[in-house]
C-alpha positions in Angstrom: 0.0 0.0 0.0 1.3 3.5 -0.9 2.2 5.5 2.1 1.0 9.1 2.5 4.5 10.8 2.0 5.1 8.7 -1.1 1.6 9.6 -2.5 2.2 13.2 -2.0 5.2 13.0 -4.4 3.2 11.5 -7.2 2.5 13.4 -10.4 0.1 13.2 -13.3 1.1 13.4 -17.0 -1.4 14.7 -19.6 -0.4 13.3 -23.0 -2.2 14.6 -26.1 -0.9 12.7 -29.3 -3.3 14.8 -31.5 -1.1 17.9 -30.7 1.9 16.1 -32.0 3.2 15.2 -28.5 5.3 12.1 -28.1 5.7 9.9 -25.0 9.0 8.1 -24.5 10.9 6.5 -21.7 14.6 6.9 -20.9 16.4 5.5 -17.9 13.2 5.1 -16.0 12.1 8.6 -16.9 8.8 9.4 -18.7 9.4 12.2 -21.2 6.8 14.2 -23.2 8.3 16.0 -26.2 6.4 18.3 -28.7 6.3 17.9 -32.5 9.6 19.6 -32.8 11.2 17.1 -30.5 11.6 19.6 -27.6 11.1 18.1 -24.1 8.1 19.8 -22.4 7.8 17.5 -19.4 10.0 14.9 -17.7 9.3 12.9 -14.6 10.8 9.8 -13.0 8.5 6.9 -13.3 8.8 6.3 -9.5 6.8 9.5 -9.0 4.1 8.8 -11.7 0.6 8.4 -10.4 -1.1 8.4 -13.8 -0.8 9.1 -17.5 -3.9 10.6 -19.0 -4.0 10.1 -22.7 -6.3 12.3 -24.8 -7.1 11.0 -28.3 -6.1 8.0 -30.3 -2.8 6.2 -29.4 -1.2 2.8 -29.7 -0.4 1.1 -26.4 3.0 -0.6 -26.5 4.2 -3.5 -24.3 6.9 -1.2 -23.0 4.3 1.2 -21.5 2.3 -1.6 -20.0 5.5 -3.2 -18.5 6.4 0.1 -16.9 2.9 0.7 -15.6 3.0 -2.7 -13.9 6.7 -2.1 -12.6 6.1 1.4 -11.2 2.4 1.0 -10.4 0.9 4.0 -12.2 -2.5 4.2 -13.9 -3.1 4.7 -17.6 -6.3 6.6 -18.4 -7.4 6.5 -22.0 -9.7 9.3 -23.0 -11.6 10.3 -26.1 -11.1 13.7 -27.8 -14.1 14.9 -25.8 -12.3 14.0 -22.5 -14.4 10.9 -21.8 -12.5 8.1 -20.2 -13.1 4.8 -21.9 -10.5 2.7 -20.3 -8.6 2.8 -17.0 -5.7 0.5 -16.4 -4.8 0.2 -12.7 -2.1 -2.5 -12.0 -2.5 -2.2 -8.2 -3.7 -4.3 -5.2 -6.5 -6.3 -6.9 -5.8 -9.3 -4.7 -7.0 -7.7 -1.5 -9.8 -10.3 -1.0 -10.1 -9.6 2.8 -11.1 -6.0 1.9 -13.6 -7.1 -0.7 -15.2 -9.6 1.7 -15.8 -6.7 4.1 -17.3 -4.7 1.2 -19.8 -7.5 0.3 -20.8 -8.0 3.9 -21.9 -4.3 4.4 -25.6 -3.8 3.5 -26.8 -1.0 5.7 -27.6 2.7 4.8 -25.8 4.5 7.6 -22.7 5.2 5.6 -24.8 6.4 2.6 -26.6 8.9 5.0 -23.2 10.3 6.2 -22.0 10.5 2.6 -24.9 12.6 1.4 -25.0 14.7 4.5 -21.3 15.5 4.0 -21.9 16.5 0.4 -24.8 18.9 1.3 -22.7 20.4 4.1 -20.0 21.2 1.6 -22.5 22.7 -0.8 -23.8 25.0 1.9 -20.2 25.9 2.9 -19.5 26.8 -0.7 -22.5 29.1 -1.0 -21.5 30.7 2.3 -18.2 31.9 0.6 -20.1 34.3 -1.6 -19.4 37.8 -0.5 -22.8 39.4 -1.4 -25.4 36.9 -0.7 -28.9 37.4 -2.2 -32.1 36.5 -0.6 -32.1 33.4 -2.8 -28.7 32.4 -1.6 -29.8 32.7 2.0 -32.9 30.7 1.3 -30.8 28.1 -0.5 -28.6 27.7 2.5 -31.7 27.3 4.7 -33.2 24.7 2.4 -30.0 22.7 2.2 -29.6 22.8 6.0 -33.2 21.6 6.3 -32.5 18.7 4.0 -29.4 17.8 6.1 -31.7 17.6 9.1 -34.0 15.2 7.3 -31.2 12.7 6.4 -31.1 10.8 9.7 -34.8 9.9 9.5 -34.5 8.5 5.9 -35.5 4.8 5.7 -34.1 3.8 2.3 -31.7 4.9 -0.5 -34.5 6.3 -2.6 -35.5 8.7 0.1 -31.9 9.8 0.7 -31.6 10.5 -3.1 -34.8 12.4 -3.1 -33.7 14.7 -0.3 -30.3 15.2 -2.0 -32.1 16.1 -5.3 -34.0 18.9 -3.5 -30.9 20.3 -2.1 -29.0 20.2 -5.3 -31.7 21.9 -7.2 -31.3 25.1 -5.1 -27.6 24.8 -4.7 -26.7 24.9 -8.4 -29.1 27.8 -9.0 -27.5 29.7 -6.2 -23.9 28.9 -7.0 -24.0 29.4 -10.8 -25.6 32.9 -10.7 -22.8 34.1 -13.0 -24.5 32.4 -16.0 -28.0 31.9 -17.3 -28.3 28.7 -15.3 -31.0 26.3 -16.8 -30.5 23.3 -14.5 -28.1 20.4 -13.9 -28.5 17.8 -16.6 -25.7 15.2 -16.2 -24.3 13.9 -19.5 -26.8 15.7 -21.6 -24.5 18.7 -22.1 -27.3 21.0 -23.2 -25.2 24.0 -22.4 -21.5 24.7 -22.1 -21.6 25.0 -18.2 -23.1 21.5 -17.8 -20.4 20.2 -20.4 -17.8 21.9 -18.2 -19.1 20.2 -15.1 -19.1 16.8 -16.9 -15.5 17.3 -17.8 -14.4 18.3 -14.4 -16.3 15.5 -12.6 -14.9 13.0 -15.1 -11.3 14.1 -14.3 -12.0 14.0 -10.5 -13.7 10.6 -10.9 -10.7 9.1 -12.7 -8.3 10.5 -10.0 -10.3 9.0 -7.1 -10.6 5.8 -9.1 -6.8 5.6 -9.2 -6.5 6.3 -5.5 -9.2 3.6 -4.6 -7.4 1.1 -6.8 -4.2 1.5 -4.6 -6.0 -0.1 -1.7 -7.6 -2.9 -3.7 -11.3 -1.9 -3.5 -13.9 -3.5 -5.7 -14.8 -0.2 -7.2 -18.0 -1.7 -8.6 -19.5 -2.3 -5.1 -21.0 0.9 -3.7 -22.9 2.0 -0.5 -25.1 4.6 -2.1 -25.2 4.0 -5.8 -26.7 0.6 -6.6 -24.7 -1.9 -8.6 -25.1 -1.6 -12.3 -23.2 -3.3 -15.1 -19.8 -1.7 -15.8 -20.5 1.2 -13.4 -17.9 1.9 -10.7 -20.6 2.6 -8.0 -18.0 3.0 -5.3 -16.3 5.8 -7.1 -19.7 7.4 -7.8 -20.0 7.3 -4.0 -16.6 8.6 -2.9 -16.6 11.5 -5.4 -19.8 13.1 -3.8 -18.2 15.2 -1.0 -15.5 16.4 -3.5 -17.8 17.7 -6.3 -17.7 21.2 -4.9 -14.0 21.4 -5.9 -15.1 21.2 -9.5 -18.1 23.5 -9.0 -15.9 26.2 -7.6 -13.4 25.8 -10.4 -15.9 26.0 -13.1 -17.4 29.2 -11.8 -13.9 30.6 -11.1 -12.8 29.7 -14.6 -15.7 31.3 -16.2 -15.2 34.5 -14.2 -11.5 34.6 -15.1 -12.1 34.0 -18.8 -10.4 30.6 -18.7 -13.6 28.8 -19.8 -15.5 30.4 -22.7 -18.7 29.4 -24.5 -17.0 30.1 -27.8 -14.6 27.2 -27.0 -17.4 24.8 -27.5 -19.3 23.7 -30.6 -22.9 22.4 -30.7 -23.8 19.1 -32.2 -27.2 17.3 -32.0 -28.3 19.7 -29.3 -25.2 19.1 -27.1 -22.1 21.2 -26.3 -18.7 19.7 -26.9 -15.3 21.3 -26.3 -13.2 22.0 -29.3 -10.4 19.5 -29.6 -7.6 22.1 -29.7 -8.8 23.2 -26.2 -8.8 19.8 -24.6 -5.3 19.9 -23.2 -5.6 23.4 -21.7 -8.9 22.7 -20.0 -7.9 19.3 -18.6 -4.7 20.9 -17.2 -6.7 23.4 -15.3 -8.9 20.7 -13.8 -6.0 18.4 -13.0 -4.2 21.3 -11.3 -7.0 22.0 -8.9 -7.7 18.3 -8.2 -4.0 17.7 -7.3 -4.2 20.7 -4.9 -6.6 18.4 -2.9 -4.7 15.2 -3.5 -3.7 14.8 0.2 -7.3 15.3 1.3 -8.5 12.7 -1.3 -5.9 10.2 -0.2 -6.7 10.5 3.5 -10.4 10.2 2.9 -10.1 7.1 0.8 -7.6 5.7 3.3 -9.9 6.3 6.2 -12.7 4.7 4.2 -10.5 1.7 3.8 -9.7 1.5 7.5 -13.4 1.8 8.6 -14.4 -0.8 6.0 -11.8 -3.3 7.3 -13.0 -2.6 10.9 -16.6 -2.8 10.1 -17.2 0.7 11.3 -18.8 2.4 8.3 -22.1 3.0 10.0 -20.6 4.6 13.2 -17.4 6.2 11.7 -17.9 6.8 8.0 -15.2 9.4 7.1 -16.2 13.0 6.2 -14.3 15.7 4.3 -15.0 19.3 5.0 -14.6 21.8 2.2 -12.0 24.4 3.0 
C-alpha cells in the first residue's frame, strides 16, 4: 500500500498525441516532447501516479510493463475527454477488503456521505461575499435537507432529499451564468459540459486512489450496482464535487472557460479538440491541490471498511 508521504510526491502526465506530442521513456524517466522534439515534461516513473492520454494512441508493451513495474495508472480518454479505459495495476488481490465490502448492507454510511456532500454545498455558497435572498434561502433549504437525512429509511428517500438540495444549490452557485438546471451527461449548455469534464477528471483520479487499496470499485454503498458502473467511485466523489463546482465558476469569471470554445452538435455542447489539453490541465491542477485530502479520505474509508465501522465512523471531508 502506498504511504502518505510517497503519495504526495506523485504526479500526473497529460499526454495529447493529436497535438503532436510524443511519449517516450529513458532511464526510468517518462518524457513528453512536442512535435519539434523539444522536451516539455519529464518525470521519473517512480513519481508517476497516472498518465492521462487524450485521443487516439497505440499502447506498447513497454508502456504496459512500466505501468506494472512502477504502479501508475493509464487513463485512455476520447477527444471529448471521456475516459473509456482505465488500467490500474494495483492491489486487486486484497480479498479480505472485498469480503468486508460485500458484507456491508446498511444505509448508515450512505446517510453520512450525502450529509457530507450537502454540508460542503452549503459551505461553498457561504463563501459568496454578497449573498442574495435566494442564496440565504438556498442555505436554509440545504440545512433543512441535512436535518432530514437521519430519518430517511431507504436509499431512494436519501436521493430524493439530496435532489431537492442540489436543485437550489446549483441555481444559487451558478448565478454568474444563465443557469438552466443540472443535466448530467446531456450537455445542453457549455456549463453542464464543463461540469461533466471536471467531474470526469475527478472521478478518474479518485478511481486511481481507490485502486491503490484494492477496493472492488463496482461495489457501492449509495449508488446501486449496475453493469460496468464503478458505483463505489460514484459514492466517494460526492463530497468532493464542490472542488469542480468552484473551479468551473472561477474559470468562467476569469475567462479561462468560454462558451466560444465549445461547438454544438445534436443539441449538445462539446469542447473544441484544440482546447482539450488546456482545459484538462486546469482541472488536474485544482484536483491535485486536494490530493492529500482525497488520499486521506479514501484511506480512512478503507480502514473503517476493514474494521466494520462504516455506520458509526464513516469518514467525512469538510470543504476548506
